[in-house]
N, CA and C atoms of all chains as a GROMACS GRO file, in nm:
protein
  648
    1MET      N    1   9.950  10.719  13.349
    1MET     CA    2   9.841  10.710  13.250
    1MET      C    3   9.902  10.711  13.110
    2THR      N    4   9.864  10.612  13.031
    2THR     CA    5   9.918  10.608  12.896
    2THR      C    6   9.828  10.684  12.802
    3SER      N    7   9.890  10.733  12.696
    3SER     CA    8   9.812  10.809  12.598
    3SER      C    9   9.797  10.728  12.470
    4ASN      N   10   9.678  10.725  12.418
    4ASN     CA   11   9.655  10.657  12.290
    4ASN      C   12   9.650  10.759  12.177
    5ARG      N   13   9.625  10.884  12.209
    5ARG     CA   14   9.607  10.989  12.107
    5ARG      C   15   9.726  11.082  12.106
    6THR      N   16   9.835  11.037  12.048
    6THR     CA   17   9.954  11.122  12.043
    6THR      C   18   9.993  11.139  11.898
    7ALA      N   19  10.110  11.200  11.878
    7ALA     CA   20  10.160  11.216  11.740
    7ALA      C   21  10.176  11.077  11.679
    8PRO      N   22  10.162  11.070  11.546
    8PRO     CA   23  10.177  10.938  11.483
    8PRO      C   24  10.317  10.883  11.501
    9ALA      N   25  10.328  10.752  11.496
    9ALA     CA   26  10.460  10.688  11.508
    9ALA      C   27  10.540  10.718  11.382
   10GLU      N   28  10.672  10.704  11.395
   10GLU     CA   29  10.761  10.733  11.282
   10GLU      C   30  10.725  10.645  11.162
   11PHE      N   31  10.686  10.521  11.191
   11PHE     CA   32  10.646  10.427  11.085
   11PHE      C   33  10.530  10.486  11.004
   12ASP      N   34  10.430  10.543  11.076
   12ASP     CA   35  10.312  10.601  11.009
   12ASP      C   36  10.352  10.722  10.925
   13ARG      N   37  10.438  10.806  10.983
   13ARG     CA   38  10.481  10.927  10.911
   13ARG      C   39  10.555  10.889  10.782
   14ARG      N   40  10.645  10.791  10.796
   14ARG     CA   41  10.723  10.744  10.682
   14ARG      C   42  10.630  10.689  10.573
   15GLN      N   43  10.533  10.611  10.618
   15GLN     CA   44  10.439  10.547  10.526
   15GLN      C   45  10.349  10.650  10.457
   16ASN      N   46  10.302  10.749  10.535
   16ASN     CA   47  10.216  10.852  10.477
   16ASN      C   48  10.290  10.933  10.371
   17ARG      N   49  10.415  10.970  10.404
   17ARG     CA   50  10.495  11.047  10.309
   17ARG      C   51  10.514  10.969  10.179
   18ALA      N   52  10.552  10.842  10.192
   18ALA     CA   53  10.579  10.761  10.073
   18ALA      C   54  10.450  10.736   9.994
   19GLY      N   55  10.341  10.712  10.065
   19GLY     CA   56  10.213  10.687   9.999
   19GLY      C   57  10.167  10.809   9.921
   20PHE      N   58  10.184  10.926   9.983
   20PHE     CA   59  10.147  11.052   9.919
   20PHE      C   60  10.230  11.072   9.792
   21ARG      N   61  10.360  11.048   9.806
   21ARG     CA   62  10.452  11.068   9.694
   21ARG      C   63  10.419  10.973   9.578
   22ASP      N   64  10.379  10.853   9.610
   22ASP     CA   65  10.350  10.753   9.504
   22ASP      C   66  10.213  10.772   9.440
   23ALA      N   67  10.111  10.791   9.526
   23ALA     CA   68   9.973  10.781   9.477
   23ALA      C   69   9.918  10.911   9.419
   24VAL      N   70   9.954  11.025   9.478
   24VAL     CA   71   9.892  11.151   9.434
   24VAL      C   72   9.922  11.184   9.288
   25PRO      N   73  10.049  11.178   9.242
   25PRO     CA   74  10.074  11.209   9.100
   25PRO      C   75   9.999  11.111   9.009
   26ALA      N   76   9.990  10.985   9.049
   26ALA     CA   77   9.921  10.885   8.966
   26ALA      C   78   9.771  10.916   8.959
   27ALA      N   79   9.712  10.954   9.074
   27ALA     CA   80   9.568  10.985   9.076
   27ALA      C   81   9.540  11.110   8.991
   28ILE      N   82   9.628  11.211   9.002
   28ILE     CA   83   9.610  11.334   8.923
   28ILE      C   84   9.622  11.301   8.774
   29ALA      N   85   9.721  11.220   8.739
   29ALA     CA   86   9.741  11.182   8.598
   29ALA      C   87   9.619  11.108   8.545
   30LEU      N   88   9.559  11.024   8.630
   30LEU     CA   89   9.441  10.947   8.586
   30LEU      C   90   9.323  11.040   8.558
   31VAL      N   91   9.302  11.135   8.651
   31VAL     CA   92   9.191  11.230   8.634
   31VAL      C   93   9.214  11.315   8.508
   32VAL      N   94   9.337  11.364   8.491
   32VAL     CA   95   9.369  11.448   8.374
   32VAL      C   96   9.347  11.368   8.245
   33ALA      N   97   9.396  11.245   8.242
   33ALA     CA   98   9.382  11.161   8.122
   33ALA      C   99   9.234  11.138   8.090
   34GLU      N  100   9.155  11.108   8.194
   34GLU     CA  101   9.011  11.083   8.174
   34GLU      C  102   8.943  11.208   8.118
   35VAL      N  103   8.974  11.322   8.180
   35VAL     CA  104   8.909  11.448   8.141
   35VAL      C  105   8.948  11.486   7.998
   36VAL      N  106   9.078  11.476   7.967
   36VAL     CA  107   9.125  11.515   7.833
   36VAL      C  108   9.062  11.425   7.727
   37VAL      N  109   9.066  11.294   7.750
   37VAL     CA  110   9.010  11.200   7.651
   37VAL      C  111   8.860  11.222   7.634
   38ALA      N  112   8.790  11.243   7.747
   38ALA     CA  113   8.644  11.258   7.740
   38ALA      C  114   8.603  11.393   7.681
   39SER      N  115   8.669  11.502   7.729
   39SER     CA  116   8.624  11.635   7.688
   39SER      C  117   8.660  11.668   7.543
   40LEU      N  118   8.772  11.616   7.495
   40LEU     CA  119   8.811  11.645   7.356
   40LEU      C  120   8.753  11.544   7.258
   41ASN      N  121   8.676  11.450   7.314
   41ASN     CA  122   8.612  11.348   7.231
   41ASN      C  123   8.714  11.276   7.143
   42LEU      N  124   8.831  11.251   7.204
   42LEU     CA  125   8.941  11.192   7.128
   42LEU      C  126   8.917  11.046   7.092
   43HIS      N  127   8.821  10.984   7.166
   43HIS     CA  128   8.800  10.842   7.136
   43HIS      C  129   8.683  10.819   7.039
   44ALA      N  130   8.643  10.928   6.972
   44ALA     CA  131   8.535  10.912   6.873
   44ALA      C  132   8.583  10.823   6.759
   45ARG      N  133   8.490  10.752   6.700
   45ARG     CA  134   8.528  10.655   6.597
   45ARG      C  135   8.587  10.721   6.472
   46THR      N  136   8.566  10.852   6.458
   46THR     CA  137   8.620  10.922   6.341
   46THR      C  138   8.772  10.930   6.347
   47ASN      N  139   8.823  10.922   6.468
   47ASN     CA  140   8.967  10.929   6.486
   47ASN      C  141   9.029  10.793   6.451
   48ARG      N  142   9.136  10.796   6.371
   48ARG     CA  143   9.201  10.671   6.331
   48ARG      C  144   9.255  10.594   6.452
   49TRP      N  145   9.296  10.668   6.550
   49TRP     CA  146   9.362  10.609   6.667
   49TRP      C  147   9.267  10.596   6.786
   50HIS      N  148   9.136  10.586   6.758
   50HIS     CA  149   9.039  10.596   6.868
   50HIS      C  150   9.056  10.487   6.975
   51ILE      N  151   9.094  10.368   6.935
   51ILE     CA  152   9.109  10.261   7.036
   51ILE      C  153   9.229  10.291   7.126
   52ALA      N  154   9.340  10.330   7.062
   52ALA     CA  155   9.460  10.362   7.142
   52ALA      C  156   9.433  10.480   7.234
   53VAL      N  157   9.363  10.581   7.183
   53VAL     CA  158   9.333  10.700   7.264
   53VAL      C  159   9.241  10.665   7.380
   54ALA      N  160   9.141  10.581   7.351
   54ALA     CA  161   9.046  10.543   7.455
   54ALA      C  162   9.115  10.469   7.570
   55LEU      N  163   9.226  10.402   7.537
   55LEU     CA  164   9.296  10.324   7.639
   55LEU      C  165   9.405  10.402   7.712
   56ILE      N  166   9.423  10.528   7.674
   56ILE     CA  167   9.528  10.610   7.739
   56ILE      C  168   9.515  10.614   7.892
   57PRO      N  169   9.393  10.630   7.948
   57PRO     CA  170   9.382  10.634   8.094
   57PRO      C  171   9.431  10.507   8.163
   58LEU      N  172   9.449  10.399   8.086
   58LEU     CA  173   9.502  10.276   8.147
   58LEU      C  174   9.644  10.296   8.199
   59ILE      N  175   9.719  10.387   8.136
   59ILE     CA  176   9.859  10.408   8.177
   59ILE      C  177   9.865  10.462   8.321
   60PRO      N  178   9.794  10.577   8.351
   60PRO     CA  179   9.795  10.620   8.491
   60PRO      C  180   9.724  10.523   8.585
   61ALA      N  181   9.627  10.444   8.532
   61ALA     CA  182   9.560  10.345   8.617
   61ALA      C  183   9.659  10.238   8.660
   62CYS      N  184   9.746  10.197   8.567
   62CYS     CA  185   9.851  10.100   8.602
   62CYS      C  186   9.950  10.161   8.701
   63TRP      N  187   9.978  10.288   8.683
   63TRP     CA  188  10.068  10.362   8.774
   63TRP      C  189  10.007  10.359   8.916
   64LEU      N  190   9.876  10.381   8.923
   64LEU     CA  191   9.806  10.378   9.052
   64LEU      C  192   9.811  10.237   9.113
   65GLY      N  193   9.797  10.137   9.028
   65GLY     CA  194   9.807   9.998   9.075
   65GLY      C  195   9.945   9.970   9.131
   66TRP      N  196  10.047  10.024   9.065
   66TRP     CA  197  10.185  10.008   9.112
   66TRP      C  198  10.202  10.078   9.249
   67ALA      N  199  10.140  10.197   9.262
   67ALA     CA  200  10.147  10.270   9.391
   67ALA      C  201  10.081  10.187   9.501
   68LEU      N  202   9.971  10.122   9.467
   68LEU     CA  203   9.900  10.036   9.564
   68LEU      C  204   9.989   9.918   9.604
   69TRP      N  205  10.055   9.860   9.508
   69TRP     CA  206  10.144   9.748   9.534
   69TRP      C  207  10.257   9.790   9.628
   70ARG      N  208  10.315   9.908   9.601
   70ARG     CA  209  10.422   9.959   9.688
   70ARG      C  210  10.371   9.987   9.829
   71MET      N  211  10.246  10.037   9.837
   71MET     CA  212  10.186  10.062   9.968
   71MET      C  213  10.173   9.930  10.046
   72LEU      N  214  10.131   9.825   9.976
   72LEU     CA  215  10.118   9.694  10.041
   72LEU      C  216  10.254   9.644  10.090
   73ARG      N  217  10.357   9.667  10.008
   73ARG     CA  218  10.492   9.621  10.045
   73ARG      C  219  10.546   9.697  10.166
   74ARG      N  220  10.503   9.824  10.178
   74ARG     CA  221  10.552   9.906  10.291
   74ARG      C  222  10.475   9.879  10.420
   75SER      N  223  10.355   9.820  10.407
   75SER     CA  224  10.269   9.802  10.524
   75SER      C  225  10.330   9.704  10.623
   76ASP      N  226  10.290   9.719  10.750
   76ASP     CA  227  10.332   9.618  10.847
   76ASP      C  228  10.232   9.503  10.841
   77GLU      N  229  10.252   9.401  10.924
   77GLU     CA  230  10.174   9.278  10.907
   77GLU      C  231  10.024   9.297  10.928
   78PHE      N  232   9.985   9.378  11.026
   78PHE     CA  233   9.841   9.399  11.050
   78PHE      C  234   9.779   9.476  10.933
   79GLN      N  235   9.848   9.581  10.889
   79GLN     CA  236   9.796   9.661  10.778
   79GLN      C  237   9.785   9.578  10.650
   80ARG      N  238   9.883   9.490  10.629
   80ARG     CA  239   9.880   9.408  10.507
   80ARG      C  240   9.759   9.315  10.508
   81VAL      N  241   9.733   9.255  10.624
   81VAL     CA  242   9.615   9.167  10.636
   81VAL      C  243   9.488   9.248  10.611
   82ALA      N  244   9.482   9.368  10.672
   82ALA     CA  245   9.363   9.454  10.657
   82ALA      C  246   9.344   9.492  10.510
   83HIS      N  247   9.454   9.531  10.442
   83HIS     CA  248   9.445   9.570  10.301
   83HIS      C  249   9.397   9.453  10.215
   84LEU      N  250   9.452   9.336  10.241
   84LEU     CA  251   9.416   9.221  10.157
   84LEU      C  252   9.271   9.178  10.183
   85GLU      N  253   9.226   9.186  10.309
   85GLU     CA  254   9.086   9.154  10.339
   85GLU      C  255   8.992   9.253  10.269
   86ALA      N  256   9.030   9.382  10.276
   86ALA     CA  257   8.946   9.485  10.213
   86ALA      C  258   8.942   9.467  10.061
   87LEU      N  259   9.059   9.432  10.003
   87LEU     CA  260   9.063   9.408   9.858
   87LEU      C  261   8.975   9.287   9.822
   88ALA      N  262   8.976   9.185   9.906
   88ALA     CA  263   8.894   9.067   9.880
   88ALA      C  264   8.746   9.103   9.885
   89ILE      N  265   8.708   9.187   9.981
   89ILE     CA  266   8.567   9.229   9.991
   89ILE      C  267   8.529   9.313   9.870
   90GLY      N  268   8.619   9.407   9.832
   90GLY     CA  269   8.594   9.490   9.714
   90GLY      C  270   8.580   9.405   9.588
   91PHE      N  271   8.664   9.302   9.577
   91PHE     CA  272   8.658   9.213   9.461
   91PHE      C  273   8.526   9.137   9.458
   92ALA      N  274   8.484   9.087   9.575
   92ALA     CA  275   8.358   9.011   9.583
   92ALA      C  276   8.240   9.100   9.544
   93VAL      N  277   8.241   9.225   9.593
   93VAL     CA  278   8.132   9.318   9.560
   93VAL      C  279   8.132   9.348   9.410
   94ALA      N  280   8.252   9.369   9.353
   94ALA     CA  281   8.262   9.399   9.209
   94ALA      C  282   8.211   9.281   9.126
   95MET      N  283   8.248   9.159   9.168
   95MET     CA  284   8.203   9.039   9.096
   95MET      C  285   8.050   9.026   9.102
   96LEU      N  286   7.997   9.050   9.222
   96LEU     CA  287   7.851   9.039   9.242
   96LEU      C  288   7.779   9.146   9.159
   97ALA      N  289   7.836   9.267   9.158
   97ALA     CA  290   7.775   9.376   9.080
   97ALA      C  291   7.783   9.345   8.931
   98ALA      N  292   7.895   9.286   8.887
   98ALA     CA  293   7.910   9.250   8.745
   98ALA      C  294   7.806   9.144   8.706
   99LEU      N  295   7.789   9.046   8.794
   99LEU     CA  296   7.691   8.940   8.767
   99LEU      C  297   7.549   8.997   8.763
  100THR      N  298   7.519   9.082   8.862
  100THR     CA  299   7.386   9.145   8.867
  100THR      C  300   7.364   9.228   8.741
  101GLY      N  301   7.468   9.307   8.706
  101GLY     CA  302   7.458   9.392   8.586
  101GLY      C  303   7.434   9.308   8.461
  102GLY      N  304   7.508   9.197   8.451
  102GLY     CA  305   7.492   9.110   8.334
  102GLY      C  306   7.351   9.053   8.325
  103LEU      N  307   7.300   9.009   8.438
  103LEU     CA  308   7.164   8.951   8.440
  103LEU      C  309   7.059   9.056   8.406
  104LEU      N  310   7.074   9.174   8.467
  104LEU     CA  311   6.976   9.280   8.441
  104LEU      C  312   6.987   9.333   8.298
  105HIS      N  313   7.112   9.338   8.247
  105HIS     CA  314   7.132   9.384   8.110
  105HIS      C  315   7.062   9.287   8.013
  106ALA      N  316   7.071   9.157   8.046
  106ALA     CA  317   7.002   9.057   7.964
  106ALA      C  318   6.851   9.078   7.966
  107ALA      N  319   6.802   9.137   8.075
  107ALA     CA  320   6.659   9.166   8.086
  107ALA      C  321   6.628   9.308   8.036
  108ASP      N  322   6.724   9.366   7.962
  108ASP     CA  323   6.709   9.500   7.903
  108ASP      C  324   6.695   9.612   8.006
  109VAL      N  325   6.764   9.596   8.118
  109VAL     CA  326   6.766   9.703   8.218
  109VAL      C  327   6.905   9.766   8.217
  110GLY      N  328   6.914   9.895   8.189
  110GLY     CA  329   7.042   9.968   8.189
  110GLY      C  330   7.130   9.932   8.070
  111SER      N  331   7.240  10.009   8.056
  111SER     CA  332   7.333   9.983   7.946
  111SER      C  333   7.461   9.921   8.000
  112THR      N  334   7.541   9.868   7.910
  112THR     CA  335   7.668   9.807   7.951
  112THR      C  336   7.756   9.909   8.023
  113ALA      N  337   7.762  10.031   7.966
  113ALA     CA  338   7.848  10.135   8.025
  113ALA      C  339   7.804  10.166   8.169
  114GLN      N  340   7.672  10.177   8.188
  114GLN     CA  341   7.620  10.206   8.323
  114GLN      C  342   7.659  10.095   8.421
  115TRP      N  343   7.641   9.970   8.379
  115TRP     CA  344   7.671   9.859   8.470
  115TRP      C  345   7.821   9.848   8.498
  116LEU      N  346   7.902   9.884   8.398
  116LEU     CA  347   8.047   9.883   8.420
  116LEU      C  348   8.086   9.987   8.524
  117GLN      N  349   8.023  10.107   8.511
  117GLN     CA  350   8.053  10.214   8.609
  117GLN      C  351   8.008  10.172   8.749
  118ILE      N  352   7.888  10.114   8.758
  118ILE     CA  353   7.837  10.070   8.888
  118ILE      C  354   7.929   9.964   8.949
  119THR      N  355   7.974   9.873   8.866
  119THR     CA  356   8.064   9.766   8.913
  119THR      C  357   8.194   9.826   8.966
  120PHE      N  358   8.251   9.917   8.887
  120PHE     CA  359   8.379   9.979   8.923
  120PHE      C  360   8.365  10.060   9.053
  121ILE      N  361   8.265  10.148   9.056
  121ILE     CA  362   8.247  10.234   9.174
  121ILE      C  363   8.209  10.151   9.296
  122GLY      N  364   8.121  10.054   9.276
  122GLY     CA  365   8.080   9.967   9.388
  122GLY      C  366   8.198   9.892   9.447
  123GLY      N  367   8.282   9.838   9.361
  123GLY     CA  368   8.400   9.764   9.407
  123GLY      C  369   8.495   9.852   9.486
  124ILE      N  370   8.521   9.971   9.431
  124ILE     CA  371   8.613  10.065   9.499
  124ILE      C  372   8.554  10.108   9.633
  125LEU      N  373   8.426  10.141   9.634
  125LEU     CA  374   8.361  10.186   9.758
  125LEU      C  375   8.366  10.078   9.866
  126ALA      N  376   8.333   9.955   9.826
  126ALA     CA  377   8.334   9.843   9.923
  126ALA      C  378   8.475   9.824   9.978
  127TRP      N  379   8.574   9.836   9.893
  127TRP     CA  380   8.714   9.820   9.933
  127TRP      C  381   8.751   9.928  10.035
  128VAL      N  382   8.720  10.055  10.002
  128VAL     CA  383   8.758  10.166  10.089
  128VAL      C  384   8.686  10.157  10.225
  129VAL      N  385   8.556  10.126  10.221
  129VAL     CA  386   8.479  10.117  10.347
  129VAL      C  387   8.531  10.002  10.433
  130ALA      N  388   8.556   9.887  10.369
  130ALA     CA  389   8.606   9.771  10.444
  130ALA      C  390   8.741   9.802  10.507
  131LEU      N  391   8.825   9.874  10.434
  131LEU     CA  392   8.958   9.909  10.486
  131LEU      C  393   8.945  10.005  10.604
  132ALA      N  394   8.858  10.105  10.590
  132ALA     CA  395   8.840  10.203  10.698
  132ALA      C  396   8.788  10.133  10.824
  133LEU      N  397   8.696  10.040  10.808
  133LEU     CA  398   8.642   9.968  10.923
  133LEU      C  399   8.748   9.881  10.990
  134ARG      N  400   8.830   9.817  10.908
  134ARG     CA  401   8.932   9.726  10.961
  134ARG      C  402   9.044   9.802  11.032
  135LEU      N  403   9.077   9.920  10.977
  135LEU     CA  404   9.190   9.997  11.032
  135LEU      C  405   9.146  10.101  11.134
  136ARG      N  406   9.019  10.100  11.174
  136ARG     CA  407   8.973  10.202  11.269
  136ARG      C  408   9.054  10.189  11.398
  137ARG      N  409   9.075  10.306  11.462
  137ARG     CA  410   9.160  10.306  11.583
  137ARG      C  411   9.079  10.296  11.708
  138MET      N  412   9.344   8.538  12.152
  138MET     CA  413   9.459   8.538  12.243
  138MET      C  414   9.456   8.665  12.329
  139ASP      N  415   9.484   8.649  12.456
  139ASP     CA  416   9.489   8.765  12.545
  139ASP      C  417   9.633   8.814  12.558
  140ASN      N  418   9.647   8.942  12.588
  140ASN     CA  419   9.783   8.992  12.608
  140ASN      C  420   9.785   9.104  12.712
  141ARG      N  421   9.905   9.131  12.763
  141ARG     CA  422   9.922   9.233  12.868
  141ARG      C  423   9.993   9.356  12.813
  142LEU      N  424   9.976   9.379  12.684
  142LEU     CA  425  10.049   9.488  12.619
  142LEU      C  426  10.016   9.624  12.680
  143ARG      N  427   9.888   9.648  12.697
  143ARG     CA  428   9.845   9.779  12.749
  143ARG      C  429   9.900   9.801  12.891
  144GLU      N  430   9.891   9.694  12.970
  144GLU     CA  431   9.939   9.701  13.109
  144GLU      C  432  10.090   9.728  13.114
  145LEU      N  433  10.165   9.656  13.033
  145LEU     CA  434  10.311   9.673  13.032
  145LEU      C  435  10.350   9.811  12.979
  146ARG      N  436  10.274   9.858  12.883
  146ARG     CA  437  10.300   9.991  12.825
  146ARG      C  438  10.270  10.099  12.930
  147ALA      N  439  10.162  10.077  13.006
  147ALA     CA  440  10.123  10.174  13.109
  147ALA      C  441  10.231  10.184  13.217
  148ILE      N  442  10.288  10.069  13.253
  148ILE     CA  443  10.395  10.069  13.355
  148ILE      C  444  10.513  10.155  13.311
  149ARG      N  445  10.544  10.148  13.184
  149ARG     CA  446  10.658  10.224  13.130
  149ARG      C  447  10.620  10.365  13.085
  150LYS      N  448  10.492  10.397  13.097
  150LYS     CA  449  10.441  10.531  13.058
  150LYS      C  450  10.472  10.563  12.912
  151TRP      N  451  10.458  10.463  12.826
  151TRP     CA  452  10.479  10.485  12.684
  151TRP      C  453  10.345  10.508  12.617
  152SER      N  454  10.345  10.592  12.516
  152SER     CA  455  10.224  10.605  12.433
  152SER      C  456  10.226  10.491  12.330
  153GLN      N  457  10.113  10.474  12.264
  153GLN     CA  458  10.108  10.371  12.160
  153GLN      C  459  10.210  10.402  12.049
  154ALA      N  460  10.225  10.532  12.020
  154ALA     CA  461  10.319  10.572  11.914
  154ALA      C  462  10.463  10.538  11.955
  155GLU      N  463  10.495  10.560  12.083
  155GLU     CA  464  10.631  10.529  12.130
  155GLU      C  465  10.660  10.379  12.119
  156LEU      N  466  10.560  10.300  12.159
  156LEU     CA  467  10.577  10.155  12.148
  156LEU      C  468  10.588  10.114  12.001
  157ALA      N  469  10.505  10.176  11.918
  157ALA     CA  470  10.509  10.146  11.774
  157ALA      C  471  10.647  10.177  11.717
  158ASP      N  472  10.707  10.288  11.761
  158ASP     CA  473  10.842  10.323  11.714
  158ASP      C  474  10.943  10.216  11.754
  159ARG      N  475  10.930  10.167  11.878
  159ARG     CA  476  11.024  10.066  11.925
  159ARG      C  477  11.009   9.935  11.849
  160LEU      N  478  10.887   9.907  11.806
  160LEU     CA  479  10.860   9.780  11.735
  160LEU      C  480  10.872   9.796  11.583
  161ASP      N  481  10.886   9.921  11.538
  161ASP     CA  482  10.887   9.954  11.395
  161ASP      C  483  10.761   9.904  11.324
  162VAL      N  484  10.647   9.932  11.386
  162VAL     CA  485  10.517   9.904  11.323
  162VAL      C  486  10.433  10.030  11.334
  163SER      N  487  10.312  10.026  11.276
  163SER     CA  488  10.224  10.143  11.284
  163SER      C  489  10.152  10.146  11.419
  164ARG      N  490  10.100  10.264  11.453
  164ARG     CA  491  10.024  10.277  11.578
  164ARG      C  492   9.895  10.195  11.570
  165GLN      N  493   9.841  10.185  11.450
  165GLN     CA  494   9.720  10.103  11.430
  165GLN      C  495   9.747   9.959  11.472
  166THR      N  496   9.865   9.910  11.444
  166THR     CA  497   9.897   9.771  11.478
  166THR      C  498   9.904   9.752  11.629
  167VAL      N  499   9.969   9.847  11.696
  167VAL     CA  500   9.977   9.839  11.843
  167VAL      C  501   9.835   9.842  11.901
  168ASN      N  502   9.753   9.933  11.850
  168ASN     CA  503   9.616   9.945  11.898
  168ASN      C  504   9.537   9.816  11.873
  169ALA      N  505   9.552   9.761  11.755
  169ALA     CA  506   9.478   9.639  11.719
  169ALA      C  507   9.519   9.522  11.808
  170ILE      N  508   9.648   9.514  11.841
  170ILE     CA  509   9.695   9.405  11.928
  170ILE      C  510   9.640   9.425  12.070
  171GLU      N  511   9.649   9.549  12.118
  171GLU     CA  512   9.602   9.578  12.254
  171GLU      C  513   9.453   9.549  12.271
  172THR      N  514   9.376   9.582  12.169
  172THR     CA  515   9.231   9.564  12.180
  172THR      C  516   9.186   9.423  12.140
  173GLY      N  517   9.284   9.338  12.107
  173GLY     CA  518   9.251   9.199  12.075
  173GLY      C  519   9.193   9.180  11.936
  174ARG      N  520   9.204   9.283  11.852
  174ARG     CA  521   9.151   9.268  11.716
  174ARG      C  522   9.250   9.196  11.624
  175TYR      N  523   9.374   9.186  11.669
  175TYR     CA  524   9.475   9.121  11.586
  175TYR      C  525   9.576   9.049  11.674
  176ASP      N  526   9.606   8.927  11.637
  176ASP     CA  527   9.711   8.851  11.705
  176ASP      C  528   9.839   8.862  11.624
  177PRO      N  529   9.948   8.908  11.687
  177PRO     CA  530  10.071   8.930  11.611
  177PRO      C  531  10.133   8.800  11.563
  178SER      N  532  10.217   8.812  11.460
  178SER     CA  533  10.292   8.695  11.412
  178SER      C  534  10.396   8.660  11.518
  179LEU      N  535  10.455   8.543  11.503
  179LEU     CA  536  10.556   8.500  11.600
  179LEU      C  537  10.676   8.596  11.604
  180PRO      N  538  10.731   8.638  11.488
  180PRO     CA  539  10.844   8.732  11.494
  180PRO      C  540  10.808   8.861  11.568
  181LEU      N  541  10.687   8.914  11.544
  181LEU     CA  542  10.649   9.038  11.613
  181LEU      C  543  10.626   9.012  11.762
  182ALA      N  544  10.570   8.897  11.795
  182ALA     CA  545  10.549   8.864  11.937
  182ALA      C  546  10.684   8.856  12.009
  183PHE      N  547  10.783   8.798  11.942
  183PHE     CA  548  10.918   8.790  12.003
  183PHE      C  549  10.978   8.930  12.018
  184LYS      N  550  10.952   9.015  11.920
  184LYS     CA  551  11.004   9.152  11.926
  184LYS      C  552  10.941   9.226  12.045
  185ILE      N  553  10.811   9.204  12.064
  185ILE     CA  554  10.740   9.267  12.176
  185ILE      C  555  10.799   9.217  12.308
  186ALA      N  556  10.822   9.087  12.314
  186ALA     CA  557  10.881   9.028  12.436
  186ALA      C  558  11.018   9.089  12.461
  187ASP      N  559  11.093   9.111  12.354
  187ASP     CA  560  11.227   9.168  12.366
  187ASP      C  561  11.220   9.312  12.415
  188VAL      N  562  11.127   9.390  12.361
  188VAL     CA  563  11.112   9.531  12.400
  188VAL      C  564  11.076   9.542  12.548
  189PHE      N  565  10.990   9.454  12.595
  189PHE     CA  566  10.948   9.458  12.736
  189PHE      C  567  11.039   9.374  12.826
  190ALA      N  568  11.138   9.308  12.766
  190ALA     CA  569  11.232   9.224  12.841
  190ALA      C  570  11.159   9.124  12.930
  191GLN      N  571  11.061   9.058  12.869
  191GLN     CA  572  10.983   8.957  12.942
  191GLN      C  573  10.971   8.833  12.854
  192PRO      N  574  10.952   8.716  12.913
  192PRO     CA  575  10.929   8.599  12.828
  192PRO      C  576  10.796   8.612  12.753
  193ILE      N  577  10.793   8.560  12.636
  193ILE     CA  578  10.676   8.575  12.548
  193ILE      C  579  10.548   8.523  12.615
  194GLU      N  580  10.561   8.413  12.692
  194GLU     CA  581  10.442   8.353  12.751
  194GLU      C  582  10.386   8.435  12.868
  195SER      N  583  10.467   8.530  12.916
  195SER     CA  584  10.414   8.615  13.023
  195SER      C  585  10.336   8.734  12.964
  196ILE      N  586  10.351   8.756  12.836
  196ILE     CA  587  10.279   8.866  12.769
  196ILE      C  588  10.155   8.814  12.696
  197PHE      N  589  10.172   8.700  12.630
  197PHE     CA  590  10.060   8.645  12.551
  197PHE      C  591  10.014   8.512  12.612
  198GLN      N  592   9.884   8.501  12.628
  198GLN     CA  593   9.828   8.374  12.673
  198GLN      C  594   9.705   8.341  12.589
  199PRO      N  595   9.683   8.211  12.567
  199PRO     CA  596   9.559   8.176  12.497
  199PRO      C  597   9.439   8.219  12.580
  200ALA      N  598   9.332   8.260  12.517
  200ALA     CA  599   9.214   8.309  12.589
  200ALA      C  600   9.165   8.205  12.688
  201ALA      N  601   9.166   8.077  12.646
  201ALA     CA  602   9.116   7.970  12.732
  201ALA      C  603   9.203   7.958  12.856
  202GLN      N  604   9.335   7.975  12.836
  202GLN     CA  605   9.430   7.965  12.947
  202GLN      C  606   9.400   8.072  13.051
  203THR      N  607   9.372   8.193  13.004
  203THR     CA  608   9.342   8.303  13.096
  203THR      C  609   9.215   8.273  13.175
  204ALA      N  610   9.114   8.220  13.104
  204ALA     CA  611   8.988   8.187  13.171
  204ALA      C  612   9.012   8.079  13.275
  205LEU      N  613   9.099   7.981  13.239
  205LEU     CA  614   9.130   7.871  13.331
  205LEU      C  615   9.202   7.926  13.453
  206ASP      N  616   9.299   8.017  13.430
  206ASP     CA  617   9.373   8.077  13.542
  206ASP      C  618   9.277   8.148  13.637
  207ARG      N  619   9.182   8.221  13.578
  207ARG     CA  620   9.086   8.295  13.660
  207ARG      C  621   9.003   8.198  13.744
  208THR      N  622   8.962   8.086  13.681
  208THR     CA  623   8.881   7.986  13.751
  208THR      C  624   8.960   7.929  13.868
  209GLN      N  625   9.089   7.896  13.837
  209GLN     CA  626   9.173   7.837  13.942
  209GLN      C  627   9.198   7.936  14.054
  210LEU      N  628   9.214   8.063  14.015
  210LEU     CA  629   9.236   8.169  14.114
  210LEU      C  630   9.111   8.183  14.201
  211GLY      N  631   8.994   8.175  14.135
  211GLY     CA  632   8.867   8.184  14.206
  211GLY      C  633   8.851   8.070  14.304
  212SER      N  634   8.891   7.946  14.262
  212SER     CA  635   8.879   7.828  14.348
  212SER      C  636   8.972   7.842  14.468
  213ALA      N  637   9.093   7.894  14.439
  213ALA     CA  638   9.191   7.910  14.547
  213ALA      C  639   9.142   8.010  14.651
  214LYS      N  640   9.069   8.110  14.603
  214LYS     CA  641   9.018   8.212  14.696
  214LYS      C  642   8.887   8.166  14.759
  215GLY      N  643   8.837   8.052  14.716
  215GLY     CA  644   8.712   8.000  14.769
  215GLY      C  645   8.590   8.071  14.717
  216ILE      N  646   8.602   8.127  14.595
  216ILE     CA  647   8.488   8.198  14.534
  216ILE      C  648   8.397   8.098  14.465
   0.00000   0.00000   0.00000
């Protein structure tokens, strides 16, 4: 009798370790940057450097993007296909949400900031759900 | 595409993780191939054939081919 539910393969362990090492510091840095910029109101227009300060969270966001790229490079062929399909679905959802937001904003429903957040969160959610469904065991 | 991965793995009493280690892929990939959710690339199919020491065509068959074999087997048995 073969077992399907055993310890993870060495490939999975190696990948999990590397993914954790790459992504967790970047995610923490992103949260910290967002909180610091938002809570200290550093991006208020009174500040001379408000545009530069407002864009500070982009640095850890790019770091996170780099971690994602490394994760894709480490993936095996099935995982890479699954990741790319999930990213495509997330992108399609984000595009659709952006279009919907634009149309509704033109009809004076919601604000730009709200629609941007909905687009961002919707895209990420669709991506994560699609990936989980594709990689289910 | 149909494959005999699960059957060959069962004969050798390997877990999916053990087979994944031998192929240097994730357990998810072995599972996806076994359940027919993913057809491996040619290099991986050759690696699988190498691990099981069998010709590639004895492990992987087109779905239609398998159906045809079953039909022919049924005719031979007079079913």
